[in-house]
N, C-alpha and C positions, 0 to 999 in steps of 0.2 A: 341291553339283553329284554327282551318282553317275555313275560309269562303268564301273559293272558289271551283268550281268544274272544274279543270283545268285551263286553262288560259281564256276562256272565258265566262264561266257560274258561278254564284253563287251558293254555296255548296244549297243543300236543307235545308228548314227549317231555312235560314233566309233570310230577307232582309238588303240589305246593300245600302247604298247613302254616295255618297263620293264628297265632297267641287271641283267643277271644275271651277268656276268664281268668282273673289276676285268683291266684291261689296263695300270695303271700305280698307282702310287701316291707321292708327293714330297712333301715339306716345306719351307719358304720363308718364311721372315723371318715367324715367328709362327703358320703354317696348315699345316694337311694337306688334301692336296691329291688325292681318288682321281677315277682315267677308270676309266668302266666301260661296256663296250659293252652291248646290248640284246639280243642274240644269243649263242648257248654261244661259245667259242673253238675255233677250225679250225683253228689252223694258218695258216702264210704265205697272206696274202691275207685271211687275217679282216678287217682293217682298213679294207677296201673296201666301197664302197655301205652301211656302218654308222652306224645312229647310237648317239648317243653320253651318255652321261651324265657332265657335270662335278661333284663335287661338295667343295664344298671346307667343313673345319672348320676355326673360331678361337673365340677368346674374346675378348669386348667389354667384360667383366668376371669376376674372379673367381666361379670355381664358375656361371658360365654359359657355356656355347657355344653361338655362333653355326653355323648349317648354312644353305650357301647353294648349292641343286640350279640347274645352269645347260644350257638345249638350246646353243640360239646365243645367242653374246655379244653379236653385233653390233647390238643392238636401240639403239632411243635411249631413253635415261632422261628424261624431263622434267619427271622429279619430281611432287609434293612426296614429301618423306620426312618420316618420325617424326622428331622430334628427343629423341637419345636422352642427356641430360646428364651422366647418370653415365659413360657409355662413356668407357674409355682405352686407350690400349696395352697391352697385357697380353704377356707370353712365356710361353705356357702350356709343361707338358714334353711333347715328343713324343718316340714310340719307334715306330719298325720294324723288325718281324719279316718272316721267312720266313714265318710263320702270319698274320699281323697287324699292324695299325697303331695309333697309340691317342693320342690329344691329352688333357691333364688341365690343368684350370683348379681351383685350387682342392680341391674337394672332388669335382668333377665329373670323370668322365673318359667320353668316346665312346671306341669300342672297334671301329674296321670289321676284318671278319674277311675271311680269304685265302679261306678254304676254305669260308664256306656261303652265295655266292653276295654277291650286295649285301645283307649284315646289317649296321646300326650297333648297337653297346647300349650304352646312355648309363646307366653306374652309379655307384653313392657307394661307395664300399673295395667290399666283396667282393656287394654288393646292385645285381642292375641295374633300373633303376626303370623302363624303359620301353624299347623294342627298333624299329626300321626293320627288321622281318624279309623274307625274299625274298619278293619284289613288292610292297615297301611303297613302293618309287619309281616312278611312272608319268608317262611324256611321252605325252599324248591329244592329238590334231586331231579337230575334229569334221567335220561332212560340209562347212562352209561353209569349212572351211581354217584355222579360229580354232586357235590352239594354248593348251594349256592343262599345269600342272605340278601333280603334286596328292602328298602326303605321307601315308603312314599309320603313326602310330605305334601300339603293341600297348598292350590294355588287360588289366591280371593281371582273376583273381578278386576280385569287391570294388573295385575301382578306379572312383570317381566323378570326373566330369568337373562341375567350375563355371565361374562366368563368363559371359563373351563380351559383356560388358557387362549393359545393362540390360534383361533379359528378364521377360516376366510370366507364363509358365508356370512349371511344377515347378523348385527351384532347382537338381536335380540334373539334368546335360544328356545324358546316357546316354540313347540312344535318339530324341534329337531332331535334326533338319536343322536350321541356323542360317544365316542369309547374315547377312554382317556389310555393312548397308545402311541408313545413316540416312535413314529416313521419321516423316512426321507421321501416327501412325497411331492415336494415344491408347493405352492400355495394356491393352486387350482381345484384342488380335489378335499374332500373330508380327510383327510391324515393332515397330521400337523407333527411340527419337531418340538415344540413347546405346550405339552398337556398340561394341566394343570387340577385336579380333581376339586376345585373349590367355585364356587357362584355367587354372585350376590343379587340381588333385588332390589326392585325400587319399591319393596312390602316393608323396609324396617330391616332386615333382617341379611346374612349370609351363611354359607353353609360349606364347610371344609371335609372331606371325604379321607380319613386319616389312613386311606392306605396306598402305599406304591404302586403296588400292581395294576390290571386291568382292574378299570372304574366302566359301569356302561350307565349311562345315564339316558334316560327318558321324560326329555321336559316337554309335557304335556302332550306328549306324544302316543304313550298309551294310554293313561289318563289324562283327558285334556285338562282335569282341575287339580293335577298332582304332579309333584317333578320324582321322578322315582330313580335310584341310584341301587346298585344291587355291584356285588364281590362274589369273586365264586370263592368258596370256603365254608366256614363254620360259623364263623364272627364278621360283624361287621359294627365299626365306629366311627361316628361322625361329628360334627362340632357345629354349634346351630352359633351363631356372630352378633349378638345385638349392634343396631346401629345407634340412632335410628337412620342417618344419611347413608347414602352410598359413601360419599367420604370418610364417614366415621366407621362403617364396615370395613376402609380400608386398611384405617387406621389401627383397628384390632388386628384383622388379620394378619396384617405386615408387626408388629409386634410380638405376636404369637410364632410367627414365622421366618421373621428375621426381615430388618428394615436394609434396603438399598443404600450404601455407603455411600461418600463422597467420592464423586470423580473428579479427576484432573481438568482444571480448566481449558489445557490445551487440547483436549478430548475433544470440545465442543465445537473445534473450529473443523477446515473442510478435510477429508481424508482422501486420499487419491489412490487408486489401487492398479498392480499391472495387469490387471483383470487375470480369469484362470484362461489357462491353456495357450495365450500368447505367448511369441519367443520374445524374449528380452534379456538384457544385461545391462552392463552399467550405463555403456553411452544410451540405450534408451531409456533408463530411469532417469537420465540428468537429463537427456532431451525434454522429458514431459515436465520435469521440474525448470526447466528453461523456459520453456514454451510458458509455463503459467505465470512465471514472475513477468515475463514480456509481455504477458494479456493483462498485466495488473488484478491476479485473483488470487487472493493468499490461500495459501497451502500450509497447515499446520500437523498432517501426517501423511509418511506415503508407506505404505503396505507390499510387501511383497507377497506373492501371492505364490499358488503350488509348486512351483517350478524355480523358486530358487533353492530346490534340492534337484537331486538327480529324479531321473524318472526310472522306474522300480524298484525307487529305493526309500519310496514316502512312508514314514517318514523316520530317516537317519539322523536328521535334525544338523545336516551339514549340509554347507552351502557347494553347492555344484565347482569343483575345482576350474574345470576349463571357464564356464562362463562369469564367476566371480572368484577370482585368483588369489585376491587380498581384500576378504570382506570389513577385517576390524578400519582399513583402511578407508575404502569406501564409505562406510556405516560414519565415520569419520570426518569423510567431506559433507557428505550430506545435511548431519546434526550442525556442521559450521554455519549450516543457511537457516539453522531456528526450525531446523523439524526433526520431530519425532519417529521411531521406526518401529512400524509392527510386522512380525511375520506369521507366515498361518504355519498352522499345526492342524493335527488331529490325532487321535491314540492309537492308530494303528499303526501297523511295523513290517513292512515288504519283508518276504523271504530274504531277498536280496541284498537286504539291509543289513549292513554287521551287529546292527541292536537286535536283533533277529535270534543271532547264535547265540551273543552275550544275554539278553535276557530268558532265552528257552533254557539255557543250563542254570541261569539263577533261579526258575521259577515265577518269574515274573511276568509272565504272560498265561493268559484265561488257558485253562483248561477241559479237554471232556472229561467223560467220568471212567474212559482206562487209561486215564495220564496226559493221553498225545496231544500236545497243542491245538486248541483251536484255530484251525484258518478254512478262509477260503478265498476267490479271486474279483469278490463281488468290485473291489474298490483296484487291488494293489492285488498282484501275483503272487498267492500261498500267502498275503499276509494275517498276522494275528492280533491280539487285542489286550493290552497295558491292561493287568491285573490289579485296580487302585486300592480295590480291598486289603491289597499286601503293602504294610507301609515302605518295606525296602522295596517294592515295587514303582510305589508313588517317589520315593526317595531318589531312586536310581531316574525316572525320569526327567523331575525336577529338575535333579542335577546335570542332567545334558539342557537342557532350557537356559540352568544359569551360566552355562557355557556364553550361550549366545548372549544374555544379560551384559556378560563382561564384556562381547565383543560392541556392545553399542547399542541393542535391540533394548525398544521401550516398551511393550505391551506383542501381546499375542493373539491372532484370531483363531478360537479355539473351535475349528470346525467339526463336522459329524456330533456321534453320541448317540443315535439314534440307532443304528444298525445292531443292535446288542443282541446276541444269540440269547435262548432261554435251553439249549441245549449241552450247558456247560456245567462245573461244579468251578466256584468260586472260592479263593482263599480263603475266607473267613466264615466260609457256611452258609452264605446268603442263599435265600433262595432265589432260582437263576428269574421267577417270572416276576419276582419285585422288583429283581435288581435290574430290567430291562430299562424301565422308565426311569430308576434313578441314578446310575451310571452316569447320567450326564452331569449330577450333583456334584461326585466323588472328584469326576474329571475336573470341571472346571474349578470346584474348590482348590485342587492340590496348587494347578496353574495362578490362579489368583490371589491366594496365599504364600505362594514363590513372590508373585511381584507387591505382595503390600508388604513382606520382610524386607526385599533390599531397593525398592520403590519409596516406600516409608508409606504411611497411613494417605488417606486421601489423594497417592498418584496411581495405583492400583488401575487398569481397566485391561479386559478382555475384549473381544468381539466373536462371541458364542452365538451358535444356531441353535441347538436344543437347550431343553428345561424341563426342569418340574418344580413341585412346589419347595420354597426355598430361593430359588434359583437366584430370584431379585437382589442377592446377598451379593452378587458378581457379574456384575454388569460390564459392557453390557453387552445388548442383545440386538440381532436384526433378524429379517422377517424372512429368510433365506430365499428359493430359486423360484424367482417371479418372470414372467414371461415380459415382453418387451412393447406390452399395449396399454391402452386406456384402462379395458377392459383388470389387466392385473395389478394395473398400478391402484385402482378401487379395491381390490381385492387385498393387496397388501393393506393401505389403510386399515381397513376393515381388521386383519389380524392383529395391527397393532392395538388397535382399540380394544380387542378381545383381551390382548395379554393386560393391557393398560387395567382393566376391568378384574383382573385378574394378579395383580399385585405389585407388577412390572415397573421399575421407574424411568426404565431409559430404554429407547428404542430406537432402531434406524433400519434402514433400507438399500437396497442395491438401484441407485439413481438412474432412472433409464429402464430398468429391468435388467435382468440376468440373462435369461434364455433369449439368443438371437440378438440383432440386432434393430435398437428402436428408429423410428420414424424419425427424422430432427425433431418434429412439432411435438411427439411422445418424451422426448429425450427431456428437450427443453422446459415443458411443462412441469415436466417431473423435478427438474432443478430447483423450482421454486417452491415443491412442495417438500423434497428433501433438505432445503434448506430454512427452513421453518420445521423441522423437525429437529428432537434433544441432542442426535446423531447426524451425520450426514456424511456418505460414505458415496465416491464413483466406484462405481465396478459391475462386471460383466462379464460373460463366457464367450469366449473366440473371439471380443473385438473387444478393441480400447473404448472406454468410454473419458476419453479428454474433451472436451467441452468444443474444442476449433473442427473435430471431427465430423461434428454438425451444423456447422454453420457459422455465421459472424453474430445472429441472434443469441445461438447457444450460447455465445461465449460471454454474451454483454448481459445476459441472464444470470451465467453463474458469478460473474463479477458484480453486478449489481447486487444479488441476494447472498452472496457469499458476505458481501464486506456489509449489509445489513445485520444479519447475523452476528460478526465480529463485533458491531457497534451494539447491541443487544446485552451484548455479554452482562454490565452488572444488573438486567431482569433476568436476564437466564441465570447464573447465578443464584441470586437469590429462590426464584423457582426449584432449583435442583437445592437449596437449601431445605425447602420444606419436604422435597422427595424424600430428603435424607431423614428429619425432624419428624416425619406426618406419617410415610408412605402414601405421598399422594405421586401420581405418574406426572411426568413431566409434560407430556401431550394427553391430553384430558378429552376422553369423553363428553360432550353436553352435560348428560345429566349429572357429574358431578358434581358441575358452578352451577346446575339451574332446574335441581331436583324438584322444584315444585311447577316446573313450566310442562305440560302435558305432552307439547309440541315438540321438547326433544327426542322425547322416550327411544324413538325407532332410530334417531341420526346417525347413519355411518358415513357419510359424506363431506365431515368438516367436522372438525377439532377446538379445542382451546389450546392452545400452548399456554401453558401457567393457566393463571386465574384471571389472566387481562388481554388476551390476546386470541382471537376468533380467525383459523383458517378454515378457508371451504379451496383443495385445489380442484384445478379445473381441468375434467377428464371427457373434454371433447375437442375436436380438431378446428374446428369455428369457434371455440372459445367460449360456447356457453356455457354458463353456470348457474344452480337455483340451490339457494342455499335459504337458512333458518337465521333469524336477526333476532334474538329474543329484546326484551321490552328495554326504551332506554332511546338516549341518542347516545351514538354510538357514532367514531372519528374514524376515516379510511387513513393506514398511516402512511400509504404511500403518497398521499394527494392532499392530507387535512380535510376532505369534505365530510360532511358531518351527515348521518342518515339514520332516520326515524328506524327503531325497531317494533319489537311486535308484532312482524310478518314475514310471510317469504319474499325470496326477492330474488326475479330472474335478472342474469346480465351477461353481457358480451365483453372480454377480456382481451387484448392483445398479448401477444405471447411473454411481454415483459412485464405481467399483470397478472393478480389473483384476488378474489377478495380479503383483506388481511382490515381485521376493523379492531380497535381499540375501545374496551369495555369503559361506559361511563363512571365515573368515579374513580377514576385510574390515575396513579403517580408514576410515569413510566420512564424510567431511568435510561440516557441513551448514554453511552460512552462518546472520549472523546475523540478514542483513533477507529479505524473498522480495516485496518488491514494486519491485524494480529491480534492471539490472545494474550500477548504477552506482556501487559499495559495495566498499571493499578486503576480501576474502574472507578476510584474516586478524584482522580485527578481530572480537573475538566468535565465532572457530569453535567450534563442537565437532566435537571427533572421536569418532565414533559406533564401538564395538568389536563385531564382531559373531565370535562363536565362534572367538579366537584358539586356537590349539593351543599345545598346551606346547611350547616352543622356539623360539616366533614371535619374531620381531626382523626388523624393516623402520625403513624411511626415510618420513615423510610431508612434502611439500612442499607449504604453502596460503597462495598470494601469497609476501611476503617470510617467510614464519615457515615454519620447519620443526622436526621433529618427531623424536623416535624414541618406535617401541613394541616393548617387549618383554613376553612371558611366559613366568615360567619356575615351572613347579606351578601353584598357584593363586594364585601375586602377577603383578600386572600391572603396570608401571610405565611412565607416559608422561613424556620429560622434553622440555622446550623445548629447542633449539638454538640457534635465531634466531629475532629477532624479540620484540618486547614488549606486544604488544596482549594484553588479555582472552581466557582461553579455559576450555576445560572438555572433560572426558570424561564419556562417556554408555557406560552397559553397561547392559544389560536394561531400557532405558527410566530407568534411576536416573541424574540427570545431579548429576555433579560438579565445580563451578565452582574453578578453579584460579588462585591467589593469585600463584605463583612461577613458578620455572621445572622444577618436579618435582611429581609425582602420585604415585601408589601405591595400589594396595586392600587394602596393609596397613598 
């Protein structure tokens, strides 16, 4: 939201007051509080008829500073609030002098100047990262009497902003207006399913605006040298998070808001869906699985989309008895083939469902102010919404999901969660405007916690579409409803990279696009991209996404890249471990790995899969692709060819190829199998060594095995430190089997 009319004027329809003169500063129990008036000090009587802002600085965690701006403090706070599991009482260092006051937490210091109006500088050491400059804080009232609070933080020359959830436009947010409001809008507009009021910069800091409701961002768009964020109401709270590197910012942010947990290895394999609205039964499903096996395309998960239930009764969580008369026996037959099973759900209860009346009588459905159940016809006729703020309602809903787990289901696709009404009353009294974005958190948490309880830690996984702050704790998320075009494939990737900048560790998308039926070339190009994502799912709308529907080349590419991904499981498992331990995403924007290379700052058509593999999807029918390769001698994983980096490359790739390069200095573990996720990654592992520099020394952990790698001059030494499985070393394509615990190139 914009409050100014150019540089000098206030936007028509608003009155804005800005704190300009400090009246009081004091410290109290780990916080620093500043009282500032919105007119210059005039002497005795200045305090009369004066609008003030109270700015309180504190620290919830080392190297993170909380800023709270209050106008009137007497408002009712009905919640909800973001969970901050990493927050803990800290004792920052506070100093107050005649000219300034400061609060230091770890390596981050906020300094309030007494002589420069209401200015707050956020610095690390001697370097100011960003500032709330004069006129940077505002208290606004619109013509209808609604209050707003805004904050502007300075942007330096070359400072770039990333994140704000899953957004499908340019990954650099400078120049954009972004409203944090979950919507079911596909992937081709300003709307997004996963809105996160958190951004990070290339300038050493990130910012989390601690409000679940609508937050309006103007990123260098209202004032080109400032990032502005605002909320409706009488207070605004945000956190400044020190990096200084983008990876370190993400590590601190996810430590505060929750780290992504471990996901089961089987979830990294290929998922196949029945697709949305298509007609299917057990024979259809078995036919898909048989043909995948016949074509030697390994399949890990089979997903039943909407119509495993009956029409007009979504979601009654009951198998359609006409189509699936014996679900337990069917699921047992599928699972005997080594498959995991996922089924589609959402939090809506159609009026024709038996659960509707059950939920209505028990008070488990969201209500209007008059006590009636909130209903509409947008998705299912007369549908209602489960009120997860009611613990009994959550237990009721997950109890029905538990029946499905008893039948043999392993995972749930937690669809929807965005179209949440604001003209309702919640069981726990939550503010409906704040609950709109937050609903997805309690919905996905309820389902994920059930899976974690029933399946065990590290075995729970959902396939979620909506999210907000902290949603990374309930993986996996997919990109939503894209079109079946190259342009939509690119916008899908931009959404995934933007989400990665927002603290989400795992991500997927509908291979081939969701809407419409893709051209065979589009589908085939998307296959390679999808199978080089953290999670890979074949899914669409109206037509199935089985590879043979798109020709022989699609089948070959599906087989090739599925098997490639499965062989990379020793590497991908290590990368997933970093996601859990540090909050680093598996699919990484280039800036995370190359923060000092200015050429990568705007890149959103390529990414790193982990720290070692560069992927540049092909977005053209002719196979033309342009990408940037950082410094060093890289190696094409598919061919072994060496490529010198530090430059842009323009290439043309066949349908079964794309730029996939290994970073110099990499020890890449390749598994001994490529037909399943169910294998010991240490047994028969090959350690592929790529351009190890002189003096290189590192350790590699592969399952139960541990290796040390060193290079001194021309000599390369590999030593097994733990484990007893057979292994080998591969250099420049030459395979060196190792019978003991030590291998040397000399």
